[in-house]
CHARMM internal coordinates of N, CA and C (Angstrom, degrees):
IC EDIT
DIST 1 N 1 CA 1.4431
DIST 1 CA 1 C 1.5417
ANGL 1 N 1 CA 1 C 111.74
DIST 1 C 2 N 1.3332
ANGL 1 CA 1 C 2 N 117.14
DIHE 1 N 1 CA 1 C 2 N -39.35
DIST 2 N 2 CA 1.4663
ANGL 1 C 2 N 2 CA 120.75
DIHE 1 CA 1 C 2 N 2 CA -175.04
DIST 2 CA 2 C 1.5112
ANGL 2 N 2 CA 2 C 113.04
DIHE 1 C 2 N 2 CA 2 C -66.33
DIST 2 C 3 N 1.3582
ANGL 2 CA 2 C 3 N 117.33
DIHE 2 N 2 CA 2 C 3 N -19.29
DIST 3 N 3 CA 1.4368
ANGL 2 C 3 N 3 CA 118.76
DIHE 2 CA 2 C 3 N 3 CA -177.03
DIST 3 CA 3 C 1.5440
ANGL 3 N 3 CA 3 C 110.98
DIHE 2 C 3 N 3 CA 3 C -69.79
DIST 3 C 4 N 1.3140
ANGL 3 CA 3 C 4 N 118.02
DIHE 3 N 3 CA 3 C 4 N -15.83
DIST 4 N 4 CA 1.4805
ANGL 3 C 4 N 4 CA 121.33
DIHE 3 CA 3 C 4 N 4 CA 178.31
DIST 4 CA 4 C 1.5435
ANGL 4 N 4 CA 4 C 111.91
DIHE 3 C 4 N 4 CA 4 C -79.79
DIST 4 C 5 N 1.3104
ANGL 4 CA 4 C 5 N 118.34
DIHE 4 N 4 CA 4 C 5 N -14.45
DIST 5 N 5 CA 1.4552
ANGL 4 C 5 N 5 CA 122.58
DIHE 4 CA 4 C 5 N 5 CA -176.74
DIST 5 CA 5 C 1.5344
ANGL 5 N 5 CA 5 C 110.43
DIHE 4 C 5 N 5 CA 5 C -92.60
DIST 5 C 6 N 1.3385
ANGL 5 CA 5 C 6 N 115.36
DIHE 5 N 5 CA 5 C 6 N 143.56
DIST 6 N 6 CA 1.4562
ANGL 5 C 6 N 6 CA 119.54
DIHE 5 CA 5 C 6 N 6 CA 172.75
DIST 6 CA 6 C 1.5272
ANGL 6 N 6 CA 6 C 108.54
DIHE 5 C 6 N 6 CA 6 C -71.88
DIST 6 C 7 N 1.3168
ANGL 6 CA 6 C 7 N 115.47
DIHE 6 N 6 CA 6 C 7 N 165.19
DIST 7 N 7 CA 1.4892
ANGL 6 C 7 N 7 CA 120.14
DIHE 6 CA 6 C 7 N 7 CA 178.15
DIST 7 CA 7 C 1.5097
ANGL 7 N 7 CA 7 C 109.82
DIHE 6 C 7 N 7 CA 7 C -61.02
DIST 7 C 8 N 1.3374
ANGL 7 CA 7 C 8 N 118.22
DIHE 7 N 7 CA 7 C 8 N -38.80
DIST 8 N 8 CA 1.4462
ANGL 7 C 8 N 8 CA 121.30
DIHE 7 CA 7 C 8 N 8 CA -178.28
DIST 8 CA 8 C 1.5590
ANGL 8 N 8 CA 8 C 109.64
DIHE 7 C 8 N 8 CA 8 C -67.36
DIST 8 C 9 N 1.3045
ANGL 8 CA 8 C 9 N 116.89
DIHE 8 N 8 CA 8 C 9 N -40.59
DIST 9 N 9 CA 1.4834
ANGL 8 C 9 N 9 CA 120.26
DIHE 8 CA 8 C 9 N 9 CA 177.64
DIST 9 CA 9 C 1.5335
ANGL 9 N 9 CA 9 C 110.52
DIHE 8 C 9 N 9 CA 9 C -63.22
DIST 9 C 10 N 1.3136
ANGL 9 CA 9 C 10 N 116.61
DIHE 9 N 9 CA 9 C 10 N -42.04
DIST 10 N 10 CA 1.4645
ANGL 9 C 10 N 10 CA 120.65
DIHE 9 CA 9 C 10 N 10 CA 177.30
DIST 10 CA 10 C 1.5197
ANGL 10 N 10 CA 10 C 110.57
DIHE 9 C 10 N 10 CA 10 C -60.61
DIST 10 C 11 N 1.3242
ANGL 10 CA 10 C 11 N 115.61
DIHE 10 N 10 CA 10 C 11 N -41.35
DIST 11 N 11 CA 1.4473
ANGL 10 C 11 N 11 CA 121.09
DIHE 10 CA 10 C 11 N 11 CA 179.69
DIST 11 CA 11 C 1.5468
ANGL 11 N 11 CA 11 C 110.74
DIHE 10 C 11 N 11 CA 11 C -62.48
DIST 11 C 12 N 1.3366
ANGL 11 CA 11 C 12 N 115.99
DIHE 11 N 11 CA 11 C 12 N -45.44
DIST 12 N 12 CA 1.4638
ANGL 11 C 12 N 12 CA 120.75
DIHE 11 CA 11 C 12 N 12 CA 179.44
DIST 12 CA 12 C 1.5099
ANGL 12 N 12 CA 12 C 110.78
DIHE 11 C 12 N 12 CA 12 C -60.61
DIST 12 C 13 N 1.3420
ANGL 12 CA 12 C 13 N 116.50
DIHE 12 N 12 CA 12 C 13 N -43.40
DIST 13 N 13 CA 1.4727
ANGL 12 C 13 N 13 CA 119.48
DIHE 12 CA 12 C 13 N 13 CA -179.82
DIST 13 CA 13 C 1.5369
ANGL 13 N 13 CA 13 C 110.06
DIHE 12 C 13 N 13 CA 13 C -64.84
DIST 13 C 14 N 1.3219
ANGL 13 CA 13 C 14 N 116.79
DIHE 13 N 13 CA 13 C 14 N -42.91
DIST 14 N 14 CA 1.4885
ANGL 13 C 14 N 14 CA 119.60
DIHE 13 CA 13 C 14 N 14 CA 176.27
DIST 14 CA 14 C 1.5265
ANGL 14 N 14 CA 14 C 111.29
DIHE 13 C 14 N 14 CA 14 C -58.85
DIST 14 C 15 N 1.3249
ANGL 14 CA 14 C 15 N 115.77
DIHE 14 N 14 CA 14 C 15 N -45.19
DIST 15 N 15 CA 1.4561
ANGL 14 C 15 N 15 CA 119.52
DIHE 14 CA 14 C 15 N 15 CA -178.44
DIST 15 CA 15 C 1.5333
ANGL 15 N 15 CA 15 C 111.69
DIHE 14 C 15 N 15 CA 15 C -67.35
DIST 15 C 16 N 1.3292
ANGL 15 CA 15 C 16 N 117.28
DIHE 15 N 15 CA 15 C 16 N -35.02
DIST 16 N 16 CA 1.4531
ANGL 15 C 16 N 16 CA 120.97
DIHE 15 CA 15 C 16 N 16 CA 176.28
DIST 16 CA 16 C 1.5290
ANGL 16 N 16 CA 16 C 109.83
DIHE 15 C 16 N 16 CA 16 C -64.72
DIST 16 C 17 N 1.3094
ANGL 16 CA 16 C 17 N 116.51
DIHE 16 N 16 CA 16 C 17 N -39.90
DIST 17 N 17 CA 1.4780
ANGL 16 C 17 N 17 CA 120.59
DIHE 16 CA 16 C 17 N 17 CA 178.33
DIST 17 CA 17 C 1.5307
ANGL 17 N 17 CA 17 C 109.30
DIHE 16 C 17 N 17 CA 17 C -64.31
DIST 17 C 18 N 1.3310
ANGL 17 CA 17 C 18 N 116.54
DIHE 17 N 17 CA 17 C 18 N -41.61
DIST 18 N 18 CA 1.4692
ANGL 17 C 18 N 18 CA 119.67
DIHE 17 CA 17 C 18 N 18 CA 178.06
DIST 18 CA 18 C 1.5382
ANGL 18 N 18 CA 18 C 111.35
DIHE 17 C 18 N 18 CA 18 C -63.98
DIST 18 C 19 N 1.3288
ANGL 18 CA 18 C 19 N 116.27
DIHE 18 N 18 CA 18 C 19 N -37.94
DIST 19 N 19 CA 1.4741
ANGL 18 C 19 N 19 CA 120.65
DIHE 18 CA 18 C 19 N 19 CA 175.61
DIST 19 CA 19 C 1.5339
ANGL 19 N 19 CA 19 C 109.88
DIHE 18 C 19 N 19 CA 19 C -58.95
DIST 19 C 20 N 1.3197
ANGL 19 CA 19 C 20 N 115.90
DIHE 19 N 19 CA 19 C 20 N -46.83
DIST 20 N 20 CA 1.4694
ANGL 19 C 20 N 20 CA 120.84
DIHE 19 CA 19 C 20 N 20 CA -178.39
DIST 20 CA 20 C 1.5258
ANGL 20 N 20 CA 20 C 110.30
DIHE 19 C 20 N 20 CA 20 C -63.35
DIST 20 C 21 N 1.3079
ANGL 20 CA 20 C 21 N 116.88
DIHE 20 N 20 CA 20 C 21 N -50.11
DIST 21 N 21 CA 1.4627
ANGL 20 C 21 N 21 CA 121.72
DIHE 20 CA 20 C 21 N 21 CA -177.91
DIST 21 CA 21 C 1.5297
ANGL 21 N 21 CA 21 C 110.72
DIHE 20 C 21 N 21 CA 21 C -61.43
DIST 21 C 22 N 1.3091
ANGL 21 CA 21 C 22 N 116.94
DIHE 21 N 21 CA 21 C 22 N -40.39
DIST 22 N 22 CA 1.4892
ANGL 21 C 22 N 22 CA 119.45
DIHE 21 CA 21 C 22 N 22 CA -177.33
DIST 22 CA 22 C 1.5206
ANGL 22 N 22 CA 22 C 111.26
DIHE 21 C 22 N 22 CA 22 C -66.77
DIST 22 C 23 N 1.3284
ANGL 22 CA 22 C 23 N 117.06
DIHE 22 N 22 CA 22 C 23 N -20.13
DIST 23 N 23 CA 1.4592
ANGL 22 C 23 N 23 CA 121.35
DIHE 22 CA 22 C 23 N 23 CA 178.11
DIST 23 CA 23 C 1.5482
ANGL 23 N 23 CA 23 C 113.45
DIHE 22 C 23 N 23 CA 23 C -100.21
DIST 23 C 24 N 1.3243
ANGL 23 CA 23 C 24 N 114.60
DIHE 23 N 23 CA 23 C 24 N 4.18
DIST 24 N 24 CA 1.4453
ANGL 23 C 24 N 24 CA 119.40
DIHE 23 CA 23 C 24 N 24 CA 177.91
DIST 24 CA 24 C 1.5341
ANGL 24 N 24 CA 24 C 113.52
DIHE 23 C 24 N 24 CA 24 C 76.73
DIST 24 C 25 N 1.3185
ANGL 24 CA 24 C 25 N 116.08
DIHE 24 N 24 CA 24 C 25 N 21.49
DIST 25 N 25 CA 1.4699
ANGL 24 C 25 N 25 CA 120.71
DIHE 24 CA 24 C 25 N 25 CA 179.83
DIST 25 CA 25 C 1.5341
ANGL 25 N 25 CA 25 C 108.28
DIHE 24 C 25 N 25 CA 25 C -90.10
DIST 25 C 26 N 1.2999
ANGL 25 CA 25 C 26 N 114.42
DIHE 25 N 25 CA 25 C 26 N 144.68
DIST 26 N 26 CA 1.4839
ANGL 25 C 26 N 26 CA 119.67
DIHE 25 CA 25 C 26 N 26 CA -177.01
DIST 26 CA 26 C 1.5036
ANGL 26 N 26 CA 26 C 113.78
DIHE 25 C 26 N 26 CA 26 C -83.78
DIST 26 C 27 N 1.3126
ANGL 26 CA 26 C 27 N 118.76
DIHE 26 N 26 CA 26 C 27 N -16.55
DIST 27 N 27 CA 1.4440
ANGL 26 C 27 N 27 CA 121.41
DIHE 26 CA 26 C 27 N 27 CA 179.65
DIST 27 CA 27 C 1.5036
ANGL 27 N 27 CA 27 C 111.05
DIHE 26 C 27 N 27 CA 27 C -147.19
DIST 27 C 28 N 1.3290
ANGL 27 CA 27 C 28 N 117.40
DIHE 27 N 27 CA 27 C 28 N 161.51
DIST 28 N 28 CA 1.4508
ANGL 27 C 28 N 28 CA 122.53
DIHE 27 CA 27 C 28 N 28 CA -178.32
DIST 28 CA 28 C 1.5303
ANGL 28 N 28 CA 28 C 108.81
DIHE 27 C 28 N 28 CA 28 C -83.50
DIST 28 C 29 N 1.3262
ANGL 28 CA 28 C 29 N 113.25
DIHE 28 N 28 CA 28 C 29 N 127.09
DIST 29 N 29 CA 1.4841
ANGL 28 C 29 N 29 CA 119.52
DIHE 28 CA 28 C 29 N 29 CA -179.81
DIST 29 CA 29 C 1.5423
ANGL 29 N 29 CA 29 C 107.51
DIHE 28 C 29 N 29 CA 29 C -109.13
DIST 29 C 30 N 1.3112
ANGL 29 CA 29 C 30 N 114.40
DIHE 29 N 29 CA 29 C 30 N 172.84
DIST 30 N 30 CA 1.4534
ANGL 29 C 30 N 30 CA 121.14
DIHE 29 CA 29 C 30 N 30 CA -179.07
DIST 30 CA 30 C 1.5275
ANGL 30 N 30 CA 30 C 111.83
DIHE 29 C 30 N 30 CA 30 C -55.61
DIST 30 C 31 N 1.3292
ANGL 30 CA 30 C 31 N 115.80
DIHE 30 N 30 CA 30 C 31 N -40.44
DIST 31 N 31 CA 1.4633
ANGL 30 C 31 N 31 CA 120.05
DIHE 30 CA 30 C 31 N 31 CA -179.62
DIST 31 CA 31 C 1.5323
ANGL 31 N 31 CA 31 C 111.97
DIHE 30 C 31 N 31 CA 31 C -59.28
DIST 31 C 32 N 1.3312
ANGL 31 CA 31 C 32 N 115.45
DIHE 31 N 31 CA 31 C 32 N -41.24
DIST 32 N 32 CA 1.4855
ANGL 31 C 32 N 32 CA 119.13
DIHE 31 CA 31 C 32 N 32 CA 179.00
DIST 32 CA 32 C 1.5247
ANGL 32 N 32 CA 32 C 111.56
DIHE 31 C 32 N 32 CA 32 C -63.56
DIST 32 C 33 N 1.3247
ANGL 32 CA 32 C 33 N 116.20
DIHE 32 N 32 CA 32 C 33 N -40.55
DIST 33 N 33 CA 1.4625
ANGL 32 C 33 N 33 CA 119.99
DIHE 32 CA 32 C 33 N 33 CA 177.85
DIST 33 CA 33 C 1.5400
ANGL 33 N 33 CA 33 C 111.29
DIHE 32 C 33 N 33 CA 33 C -64.74
DIST 33 C 34 N 1.3128
ANGL 33 CA 33 C 34 N 116.07
DIHE 33 N 33 CA 33 C 34 N -41.95
DIST 34 N 34 CA 1.4662
ANGL 33 C 34 N 34 CA 119.46
DIHE 33 CA 33 C 34 N 34 CA -179.42
DIST 34 CA 34 C 1.5280
ANGL 34 N 34 CA 34 C 110.95
DIHE 33 C 34 N 34 CA 34 C -66.09
DIST 34 C 35 N 1.3138
ANGL 34 CA 34 C 35 N 117.05
DIHE 34 N 34 CA 34 C 35 N -39.92
DIST 35 N 35 CA 1.4591
ANGL 34 C 35 N 35 CA 121.33
DIHE 34 CA 34 C 35 N 35 CA 175.70
DIST 35 CA 35 C 1.5324
ANGL 35 N 35 CA 35 C 109.85
DIHE 34 C 35 N 35 CA 35 C -59.46
DIST 35 C 36 N 1.3238
ANGL 35 CA 35 C 36 N 115.78
DIHE 35 N 35 CA 35 C 36 N -48.14
DIST 36 N 36 CA 1.4712
ANGL 35 C 36 N 36 CA 120.49
DIHE 35 CA 35 C 36 N 36 CA 179.91
DIST 36 CA 36 C 1.5146
ANGL 36 N 36 CA 36 C 111.96
DIHE 35 C 36 N 36 CA 36 C -62.35
DIST 36 C 37 N 1.3335
ANGL 36 CA 36 C 37 N 117.28
DIHE 36 N 36 CA 36 C 37 N -40.04
DIST 37 N 37 CA 1.4741
ANGL 36 C 37 N 37 CA 121.56
DIHE 36 CA 36 C 37 N 37 CA 177.12
DIST 37 CA 37 C 1.5298
ANGL 37 N 37 CA 37 C 110.22
DIHE 36 C 37 N 37 CA 37 C -63.31
DIST 37 C 38 N 1.3050
ANGL 37 CA 37 C 38 N 117.12
DIHE 37 N 37 CA 37 C 38 N -41.96
DIST 38 N 38 CA 1.4695
ANGL 37 C 38 N 38 CA 121.69
DIHE 37 CA 37 C 38 N 38 CA -178.82
DIST 38 CA 38 C 1.5151
ANGL 38 N 38 CA 38 C 111.54
DIHE 37 C 38 N 38 CA 38 C -67.67
DIST 38 C 39 N 1.2946
ANGL 38 CA 38 C 39 N 117.43
DIHE 38 N 38 CA 38 C 39 N -28.76
DIST 39 N 39 CA 1.4763
ANGL 38 C 39 N 39 CA 119.89
DIHE 38 CA 38 C 39 N 39 CA 179.20
DIST 39 CA 39 C 1.5184
ANGL 39 N 39 CA 39 C 113.10
DIHE 38 C 39 N 39 CA 39 C -83.57
DIST 39 C 40 N 1.3094
ANGL 39 CA 39 C 40 N 116.50
DIHE 39 N 39 CA 39 C 40 N -8.79
DIST 40 N 40 CA 1.4685
ANGL 39 C 40 N 40 CA 123.13
DIHE 39 CA 39 C 40 N 40 CA 176.84
DIST 40 CA 40 C 1.5192
ANGL 40 N 40 CA 40 C 107.24
DIHE 39 C 40 N 40 CA 40 C -87.91
DIST 40 C 41 N 1.3198
ANGL 40 CA 40 C 41 N 116.58
DIHE 40 N 40 CA 40 C 41 N 80.03
DIST 41 N 41 CA 1.4777
ANGL 40 C 41 N 41 CA 121.85
DIHE 40 CA 40 C 41 N 41 CA -168.64
DIST 41 CA 41 C 1.5181
ANGL 41 N 41 CA 41 C 115.03
DIHE 40 C 41 N 41 CA 41 C -63.21
DIST 41 C 42 N 1.3108
ANGL 41 CA 41 C 42 N 117.86
DIHE 41 N 41 CA 41 C 42 N -18.81
DIST 42 N 42 CA 1.4682
ANGL 41 C 42 N 42 CA 120.99
DIHE 41 CA 41 C 42 N 42 CA 179.34
DIST 42 CA 42 C 1.5163
ANGL 42 N 42 CA 42 C 111.63
DIHE 41 C 42 N 42 CA 42 C -97.59
DIST 42 C 43 N 1.3434
ANGL 42 CA 42 C 43 N 117.45
DIHE 42 N 42 CA 42 C 43 N 1.18
DIST 43 N 43 CA 1.4474
ANGL 42 C 43 N 43 CA 121.08
DIHE 42 CA 42 C 43 N 43 CA -174.96
DIST 43 CA 43 C 1.5450
ANGL 43 N 43 CA 43 C 113.49
DIHE 42 C 43 N 43 CA 43 C -82.65
DIST 43 C 44 N 1.3003
ANGL 43 CA 43 C 44 N 114.68
DIHE 43 N 43 CA 43 C 44 N 164.12
DIST 44 N 44 CA 1.4520
ANGL 43 C 44 N 44 CA 121.33
DIHE 43 CA 43 C 44 N 44 CA -179.67
DIST 44 CA 44 C 1.5281
ANGL 44 N 44 CA 44 C 112.47
DIHE 43 C 44 N 44 CA 44 C -65.17
DIST 44 C 45 N 1.3481
ANGL 44 CA 44 C 45 N 115.84
DIHE 44 N 44 CA 44 C 45 N -41.01
DIST 45 N 45 CA 1.4644
ANGL 44 C 45 N 45 CA 119.08
DIHE 44 CA 44 C 45 N 45 CA 179.73
DIST 45 CA 45 C 1.5075
ANGL 45 N 45 CA 45 C 111.81
DIHE 44 C 45 N 45 CA 45 C -61.24
DIST 45 C 46 N 1.3181
ANGL 45 CA 45 C 46 N 117.18
DIHE 45 N 45 CA 45 C 46 N -43.01
DIST 46 N 46 CA 1.4689
ANGL 45 C 46 N 46 CA 121.08
DIHE 45 CA 45 C 46 N 46 CA 179.00
DIST 46 CA 46 C 1.5337
ANGL 46 N 46 CA 46 C 109.82
DIHE 45 C 46 N 46 CA 46 C -61.40
DIST 46 C 47 N 1.3104
ANGL 46 CA 46 C 47 N 115.85
DIHE 46 N 46 CA 46 C 47 N -46.68
DIST 47 N 47 CA 1.4644
ANGL 46 C 47 N 47 CA 119.85
DIHE 46 CA 46 C 47 N 47 CA -177.96
DIST 47 CA 47 C 1.5445
ANGL 47 N 47 CA 47 C 111.44
DIHE 46 C 47 N 47 CA 47 C -65.97
DIST 47 C 48 N 1.3148
ANGL 47 CA 47 C 48 N 116.53
DIHE 47 N 47 CA 47 C 48 N -37.71
DIST 48 N 48 CA 1.4692
ANGL 47 C 48 N 48 CA 120.47
DIHE 47 CA 47 C 48 N 48 CA 178.42
DIST 48 CA 48 C 1.5238
ANGL 48 N 48 CA 48 C 110.77
DIHE 47 C 48 N 48 CA 48 C -64.06
DIST 48 C 49 N 1.3037
ANGL 48 CA 48 C 49 N 116.59
DIHE 48 N 48 CA 48 C 49 N -46.13
DIST 49 N 49 CA 1.4770
ANGL 48 C 49 N 49 CA 120.96
DIHE 48 CA 48 C 49 N 49 CA 178.06
DIST 49 CA 49 C 1.5144
ANGL 49 N 49 CA 49 C 110.69
DIHE 48 C 49 N 49 CA 49 C -62.72
DIST 49 C 50 N 1.3198
ANGL 49 CA 49 C 50 N 116.54
DIHE 49 N 49 CA 49 C 50 N -43.03
DIST 50 N 50 CA 1.4488
ANGL 49 C 50 N 50 CA 121.72
DIHE 49 CA 49 C 50 N 50 CA 178.17
DIST 50 CA 50 C 1.5114
ANGL 50 N 50 CA 50 C 111.05
DIHE 49 C 50 N 50 CA 50 C -59.97
DIST 50 C 51 N 1.3284
ANGL 50 CA 50 C 51 N 116.12
DIHE 50 N 50 CA 50 C 51 N -44.88
DIST 51 N 51 CA 1.4830
ANGL 50 C 51 N 51 CA 120.09
DIHE 50 CA 50 C 51 N 51 CA 178.52
DIST 51 CA 51 C 1.5235
ANGL 51 N 51 CA 51 C 113.32
DIHE 50 C 51 N 51 CA 51 C -63.25
DIST 51 C 52 N 1.3195
ANGL 51 CA 51 C 52 N 115.81
DIHE 51 N 51 CA 51 C 52 N -25.19
DIST 52 N 52 CA 1.4850
ANGL 51 C 52 N 52 CA 120.28
DIHE 51 CA 51 C 52 N 52 CA 177.14
DIST 52 CA 52 C 1.5303
ANGL 52 N 52 CA 52 C 112.15
DIHE 51 C 52 N 52 CA 52 C -83.37
DIST 52 C 53 N 1.3185
ANGL 52 CA 52 C 53 N 116.56
DIHE 52 N 52 CA 52 C 53 N -1.96
DIST 53 N 53 CA 1.4325
ANGL 52 C 53 N 53 CA 120.58
DIHE 52 CA 52 C 53 N 53 CA 178.63
DIST 53 CA 53 C 1.5333
ANGL 53 N 53 CA 53 C 114.85
DIHE 52 C 53 N 53 CA 53 C 86.34
DIST 53 C 54 N 1.3232
ANGL 53 CA 53 C 54 N 116.12
DIHE 53 N 53 CA 53 C 54 N 13.71
DIST 54 N 54 CA 1.4765
ANGL 53 C 54 N 54 CA 120.75
DIHE 53 CA 53 C 54 N 54 CA 179.92
DIST 54 CA 54 C 1.5232
ANGL 54 N 54 CA 54 C 109.00
DIHE 53 C 54 N 54 CA 54 C -73.76
DIST 54 C 55 N 1.3290
ANGL 54 CA 54 C 55 N 114.77
DIHE 54 N 54 CA 54 C 55 N 133.45
DIST 55 N 55 CA 1.4857
ANGL 54 C 55 N 55 CA 121.09
DIHE 54 CA 54 C 55 N 55 CA 173.52
DIST 55 CA 55 C 1.5349
ANGL 55 N 55 CA 55 C 104.88
DIHE 54 C 55 N 55 CA 55 C -81.46
DIST 55 C 56 N 1.3098
ANGL 55 CA 55 C 56 N 115.55
DIHE 55 N 55 CA 55 C 56 N 98.94
DIST 56 N 56 CA 1.4537
ANGL 55 C 56 N 56 CA 120.90
DIHE 55 CA 55 C 56 N 56 CA -170.82
DIST 56 CA 56 C 1.5237
ANGL 56 N 56 CA 56 C 111.69
DIHE 55 C 56 N 56 CA 56 C -66.83
DIST 56 C 57 N 1.3120
ANGL 56 CA 56 C 57 N 117.87
DIHE 56 N 56 CA 56 C 57 N -38.18
DIST 57 N 57 CA 1.4430
ANGL 56 C 57 N 57 CA 120.33
DIHE 56 CA 56 C 57 N 57 CA 178.95
DIST 57 CA 57 C 1.5216
ANGL 57 N 57 CA 57 C 111.21
DIHE 56 C 57 N 57 CA 57 C -63.73
DIST 57 C 58 N 1.3151
ANGL 57 CA 57 C 58 N 116.02
DIHE 57 N 57 CA 57 C 58 N -40.00
DIST 58 N 58 CA 1.4824
ANGL 57 C 58 N 58 CA 121.52
DIHE 57 CA 57 C 58 N 58 CA 176.35
DIST 58 CA 58 C 1.5337
ANGL 58 N 58 CA 58 C 109.62
DIHE 57 C 58 N 58 CA 58 C -65.88
DIST 58 C 59 N 1.3233
ANGL 58 CA 58 C 59 N 117.35
DIHE 58 N 58 CA 58 C 59 N -41.75
DIST 59 N 59 CA 1.4669
ANGL 58 C 59 N 59 CA 121.10
DIHE 58 CA 58 C 59 N 59 CA 178.16
DIST 59 CA 59 C 1.5232
ANGL 59 N 59 CA 59 C 110.23
DIHE 58 C 59 N 59 CA 59 C -59.78
DIST 59 C 60 N 1.3149
ANGL 59 CA 59 C 60 N 117.57
DIHE 59 N 59 CA 59 C 60 N -45.35
DIST 60 N 60 CA 1.4673
ANGL 59 C 60 N 60 CA 121.62
DIHE 59 CA 59 C 60 N 60 CA 178.79
DIST 60 CA 60 C 1.5011
ANGL 60 N 60 CA 60 C 110.67
DIHE 59 C 60 N 60 CA 60 C -60.04
DIST 60 C 61 N 1.3244
ANGL 60 CA 60 C 61 N 116.90
DIHE 60 N 60 CA 60 C 61 N -46.25
DIST 61 N 61 CA 1.4802
ANGL 60 C 61 N 61 CA 121.13
DIHE 60 CA 60 C 61 N 61 CA 178.11
DIST 61 CA 61 C 1.5171
ANGL 61 N 61 CA 61 C 111.63
DIHE 60 C 61 N 61 CA 61 C -57.91
DIST 61 C 62 N 1.3223
ANGL 61 CA 61 C 62 N 116.18
DIHE 61 N 61 CA 61 C 62 N -45.28
DIST 62 N 62 CA 1.4561
ANGL 61 C 62 N 62 CA 119.95
DIHE 61 CA 61 C 62 N 62 CA -179.21
DIST 62 CA 62 C 1.5440
ANGL 62 N 62 CA 62 C 111.06
DIHE 61 C 62 N 62 CA 62 C -66.26
DIST 62 C 63 N 1.3083
ANGL 62 CA 62 C 63 N 116.83
DIHE 62 N 62 CA 62 C 63 N -42.22
DIST 63 N 63 CA 1.4684
ANGL 62 C 63 N 63 CA 119.85
DIHE 62 CA 62 C 63 N 63 CA 178.58
DIST 63 CA 63 C 1.5343
ANGL 63 N 63 CA 63 C 110.17
DIHE 62 C 63 N 63 CA 63 C -63.27
DIST 63 C 64 N 1.2956
ANGL 63 CA 63 C 64 N 116.67
DIHE 63 N 63 CA 63 C 64 N -43.05
DIST 64 N 64 CA 1.4712
ANGL 63 C 64 N 64 CA 119.70
DIHE 63 CA 63 C 64 N 64 CA 178.74
DIST 64 CA 64 C 1.5206
ANGL 64 N 64 CA 64 C 111.45
DIHE 63 C 64 N 64 CA 64 C -62.11
DIST 64 C 65 N 1.3246
ANGL 64 CA 64 C 65 N 115.32
DIHE 64 N 64 CA 64 C 65 N -39.90
DIST 65 N 65 CA 1.4626
ANGL 64 C 65 N 65 CA 119.87
DIHE 64 CA 64 C 65 N 65 CA 178.23
DIST 65 CA 65 C 1.5339
ANGL 65 N 65 CA 65 C 111.35
DIHE 64 C 65 N 65 CA 65 C -64.21
DIST 65 C 66 N 1.3017
ANGL 65 CA 65 C 66 N 116.03
DIHE 65 N 65 CA 65 C 66 N -44.45
DIST 66 N 66 CA 1.4568
ANGL 65 C 66 N 66 CA 120.21
DIHE 65 CA 65 C 66 N 66 CA -178.34
DIST 66 CA 66 C 1.5392
ANGL 66 N 66 CA 66 C 112.07
DIHE 65 C 66 N 66 CA 66 C -71.17
DIST 66 C 67 N 1.3095
ANGL 66 CA 66 C 67 N 117.11
DIHE 66 N 66 CA 66 C 67 N -30.88
DIST 67 N 67 CA 1.4755
ANGL 66 C 67 N 67 CA 120.64
DIHE 66 CA 66 C 67 N 67 CA 179.70
DIST 67 CA 67 C 1.5215
ANGL 67 N 67 CA 67 C 110.43
DIHE 66 C 67 N 67 CA 67 C -64.03
DIST 67 C 68 N 1.2954
ANGL 67 CA 67 C 68 N 115.77
DIHE 67 N 67 CA 67 C 68 N -41.11
DIST 68 N 68 CA 1.4509
ANGL 67 C 68 N 68 CA 119.87
DIHE 67 CA 67 C 68 N 68 CA -178.32
DIST 68 CA 68 C 1.5315
ANGL 68 N 68 CA 68 C 110.57
DIHE 67 C 68 N 68 CA 68 C 65.09
DIST 68 C 69 N 1.3270
ANGL 68 CA 68 C 69 N 115.28
DIHE 68 N 68 CA 68 C 69 N -157.83
DIST 69 N 69 CA 1.4621
ANGL 68 C 69 N 69 CA 119.92
DIHE 68 CA 68 C 69 N 69 CA 178.79
DIST 69 CA 69 C 1.5099
ANGL 69 N 69 CA 69 C 109.08
DIHE 68 C 69 N 69 CA 69 C -142.27
DIST 69 C 70 N 1.3068
ANGL 69 CA 69 C 70 N 114.48
DIHE 69 N 69 CA 69 C 70 N 160.49
DIST 70 N 70 CA 1.4461
ANGL 69 C 70 N 70 CA 120.28
DIHE 69 CA 69 C 70 N 70 CA -178.63
DIST 70 CA 70 C 1.5294
ANGL 70 N 70 CA 70 C 112.21
DIHE 69 C 70 N 70 CA 70 C 97.74
DIST 70 C 71 N 1.3241
ANGL 70 CA 70 C 71 N 115.63
DIHE 70 N 70 CA 70 C 71 N 172.04
DIST 71 N 71 CA 1.4714
ANGL 70 C 71 N 71 CA 119.61
DIHE 70 CA 70 C 71 N 71 CA -175.63
DIST 71 CA 71 C 1.5326
ANGL 71 N 71 CA 71 C 112.57
DIHE 70 C 71 N 71 CA 71 C -65.57
END
COOR INIT
IC SEED 1 N 1 CA 1 C
IC BUILD
């Protein structure tokens, strides 16, 4: 299955998993994926959000706050 993903997509998924684990979550949620996408500064998602005028650092902070920690 992984052979269908680009290296960048694999990296985002790995980073999302790390985000989840670091917060004590048992599975990757949408918020973890969005945080990982926002941290991929050369990615399409980052550039699209930036072009829409989104303050990405503020978005990351808000997502991290809402994610919390624990199961």
